[in-house]
N, C-alpha and C positions, 0 to 999 in steps of 0.2 A: 348869688349864686356864682361860684366859680366858673369860668368859661374855658375849656379845654382847647388847646391848639387845634389848628387845623390838621395837623399829623396827627393827633392823639384822637381827634374825631373820626379820621379815616381809618386808623388802626380799629377803633373800638365798633365802628359799624361792621368792618370787616368780620371781626370776632363775633360780632352778635348775629350776622347772618349764618356763620359757619354754625354757631350753638343752635340757632332755629331749626336748621336743616336737620341738624342732628337729632333734635327733639321731635320734630315731625317724623323721621324714620324710625325713631325708636318708640313712639308714641308716649302719652302721657299714664302716670299711674291711675288705676281706676277710682281710687279714692279722693281723688284732687277736684276737690270741690271747683300870607295870602297865597294859596297854593291852588291851581287850576290843572285841569286834567290836560295831558298831553296829547292831542289829536293829529292824525293826518290832516294835511290842508290840501292835498291834491284836487284837481277838477272833474276827475272820473266820476261819473254816476253810475257804472256798474253794467254788466252784461250778463243777462241771464243764461244759465245753463242748467241742465238736468242732472240732477244728481241720484241714480238709481239705487245708491246705498242708502239715502235719508229717507227713512220711512216712520221714524220715532214719534208717536203720537204725544201731544202735550199732556202736562199733568192735569188731572182733573181738579176742578175748584173743589175744595173742602169747605163745608158749609158748617158755622158753629150754631148748635140749637140748645135752646134753653128750656129746662124742663120746669113746667107750669103745672101745680097741681090745683084743678078748680075747686077743689073740695076743701081747701085750707081755710080754716077760720080764723078770726082775729085771735084767738086764744092761744094759736101756734106762734104769735108775733112777741117777740121781748119788745116792750115799750121803750126800754132805754137803750135799744140797739141803734148804733148811728148808721143810717142807711145812706148817707152821702157817698157819693162816688169817689173812690180815691183817685187823684188827679195823676198818680205815677202808675196806674194799671192800665193795660191795654182792654178797652171794652168795646173797640170798634168792630164792626161786623167785616172785617176785611175778607176779600175774596179774590182769587185770581180769576181773571176773566177767561171763559171758554172760548177755544179756537172753534170757530165754526165749521171749518174744512180744512183739515190739517194738510199742509203743503209738502212737496217733494223736492222743490228744485232751490238749486243754490246760487244767489246773487253774488257775484263776482265784482269786487270793488266797492269803493265807497258809495253810499247812498245819502242825499240831502233831502229831508222833508221839511220844506220852506213854504208850503202852502196846503190849503185842503185837498186840492186834486191830487197832491203828491201822495196821499194817503192810500190811494190805490195802487201805489206801484208794487207793493210787497204781497198782493195776492197771489196765493199758489206756492210761495216760497216758506222753506222750513230755516235755512241758514243764510248768513249773510259772511262773506269772506273780506271784510273791511270795517271802515268805521260807519256808524250810524250818527247822522246829526239831526236833530228834529229842533226847529227854532221859527216859531210864527205866532203871534197873539191869536190867530184864527183856529189853531188847533187847540181844540178844547178837551180832547179825551186822547189816548194812546191805545186804545183798544184794537188798532187796525195791526199793532204789534203783536198780538195774541198767539198768531200760529208760528212766530219766531223762536228757536229753541237753542239757536247757536250764534254767536257774534264773535268773530276772532280779533276785531279790533277794539275800538272805543265807542261808548253810547254816550252821547252827550244831548241832554235835555235843557234847553235855554229859552225862557222867555214866553214859554206857552201859557194857555188858561186853563190847562187841565187841572183838576181838583186832586187827582192821585196818579200814579203811573202804573196802576194794576195790570195794564196791558203789557207790561214787561214781564209778568209774573211766570211765564211758562220758560225762561230762559234756563238752560242747564249748564251752559257754559259761556263764559265770558273772558276772553283772552286779554282785554285792555281794560281800562278804566270805565266806571260808572260816574258821569259828572250831571248833577241835578242842581242847576242854579237859576235864580233870579225869575221864578215863575211864580206869578202874584196871586194864583188862586189854589196853589198847591196845599193842602191841608195834611196829608199824612204818605208817608213813604212806607210801603209793605210790599209783601208778596213774593219775596224771592227766596223762598224756602228750597226752591229745587236746584239754587247754585251752591257747590260744595266749595269752590275756588274762585277767586277774582285774579287776574293776570296782571292787573294794574291796581289803581286806588279806588277808593269809594269817597266822592267829594260830593256834599252836599251843603251848599251855601247861599246865602242871601236870598231866602225863600220867606216873603214877609207873612205868609199866612200859615206856615207850617208848625204844628204843634205837637206830632209825633213821628218817631222812626223806628219801626220794629219789621219782623217778618224776615229776617236772615238766619232763622236759626239753623239752616243747613250748611252754612258757611262756616269752614274750618280754617282757612288762610287767605290772607290778602297779601299778596306780594309786596305792593309798595304800602301806601298809608291811607288813614283815613282822615279826612278834613270835614268837620262839622262846626261851621262858622257863620257867625253873623246872621243867624236866623232869630228875629226879634221875639217870636212869641211860642219859640220850642219849649216843651215841657219835659219830654221825657226820649230817652235811648235807651230801648229795651230790647232790641232786636237781634243782638248778635249773642247770644247764650253759648253757642258752642264754637266761637272763635278761639282757635289755640294760638296762632301766631300772627303777627302783622310785620311786615317789613322783611319778607325773607329773600328779596331781590335788592341789589344796591341800587341807590338812587340814580336817576340819568334825567337828562334834559330839565334840571332844576327841580324834579321832583324827589323827595327823599324818604326813606320808609318810616314817617314819623307818624304819631298820633296827635291830631291837634283837634282840640274842642274848645273854641275861643268866641267872646262877646255873644253870648246867647243870654240874654237879661233874665229871661223867665224859666231857664233850664232848671229842673228840681233832682232829676236822676239820670245817672248813667249805668244804671245796674246792669243793663244787658252786657256790658264790656269787663266786668268786674272778674270773670273767670279765666281771662286771656293769660295764657302762660309765658308769653315771649314777645318782645319787641324789640326790632331792629335798628331803630333811630331814636329820638327825642321824644317824650311825652311833655305836651304843651298843653296843659288843661287850665286856662287862666281867663279871668275877666267874666266869670260866670256867678255873679253875686248872690244867686238862691241856691247855688249847688254846693252842699255840705262837703266841707274839706274831710271830713270823715270817710266819705265815699269814694273821694279822689284818693286817700291814701290807703282805702282797702285796695284799690286797683294797683296802686304802685306797690304795695306788698307782694302782690302777684308776679310782678315783673321784675324779676331778680337781676335781669341784664341792667335795667334802667337804673336800679338802685346801686348797683355796682360802678355804672359810668356817670352817674348824677348828671345826667345832660337833661335839659328840660327846664319847665317854669311851671309853678302851680300856685301863682299868686292871683288874688282878686277874686278867690271864691269866698262862700260864705264860712267864716272862722267860729261861729257860734255853734255848730253843731257837727 
């Protein structure tokens, strides 16, 4: 693949950002179908202040119900029908965690949750003006975050033993990046349907038990990149169905507005990303040996800016389908 000069890349990225902003401003036609999060490292733990204007209740959890007809007989079943679950379909009963007592206060500054005792610090709060860092093997649930609706900075979840991050599901505003890395028991990432925009990047890397990423269906724009890398048993990425644009903000501090999906040996589908219309940086989808190259090409066909600039890498995927 031809490697453009630095000047060409800079010019291409600037042009891409302008094109994407124009796309977001005018809207889309109705018929159109090793990176790490940059986080503040200050020592502030934050000071509580009351925010009289913050009274928004969190979104109510939506339950999925399966209709069962107890009178159905064997005559209604086609004996030739394949009832084996489709490994690329979302069959999880994913739910947002209810907020037991909606908060009204604003936490000012960064907060570090690195012990079980710290999990009670956010009781009574609805918003955080700063970064949230959650990192301790003793933390086996993020339900203590269920009443938080807004974070102006980054959220980093690192090295916990939580099986999911559903406690973050009532977020409606995220000003920075979401980074979820090296959580040994994490099985699924879901529950972010209330987010319309991410001000930074979405980074999901090196989670050894992670099988599925979905539940970002309300998300229309990610201002930096997506990095989904080195998740050894991940099979599906289906949760970005309404994502229009990625990389609308120029790269900073080593982060670029790229789409990176690499070294996921069991990945079968990225169908949730295929509807995306614009990308401000490179498309690097490589070394996913079970991912059909036809699906990768379907995504590339939608990304006219990427096709024009030919920046990226799509090698190491399954060329037989």
